[in-house]
N, C-alpha and C positions, 0 to 999 in steps of 0.2 A: 515362310516359316516351315512349311512342310518339307521343303528341300533340305533344311538343316536337320530336321527330325529324321528324315530318311537316311541321311549320312550317319547320324548317331546310331540309328537302328542297325546299320551295317558295320558298326565298329570303327568308323572313320574319325580321326582326330580333326575337328573342324578347323582349327588353325592351319594345320598342314594342308588340308584340302583346299581352303581358300587361297593360300599361297600358291599351291599347285595350279589351281584354275586361273589365277591372275597372271601366272607366267606362261601357261600353255595356250589359253584361249585366244589371245591376240595373234598367235601364229596361224590361226585358221582363216584370217582375213575378215572382210566385212560381212560376207554372206555365206557362212558355212552351211553345208547340207545337214539334214537331220541325222544321217548315218554318221557323220563326223562328230557331231555333238554327243551322240549316244556313247561314244568311247569315254566320255568324261563323267558319266553317271556313277554314283557312289558304289554300285554293286558290281562294276566291271573289275576284272582281275587286276589290271594294271593300277587302277586307282586304289584298290584294296592293298596292293603291295607297297605303293608309294606313300599312302596317307594313314596307315594305322600306326599306333604307338609302338 
């Protein structure tokens, strides 16, 4: 739940964000590195550009 609250606190549209994650995360493979996953956190620039209203 805190994951969604963090997204909302960063002005992210939850529906767009979940769709974005479901499309992008499988491309990372079975064992992504922490630095790869950090790129998908709600406060990153690209997520902000892709998932705001």
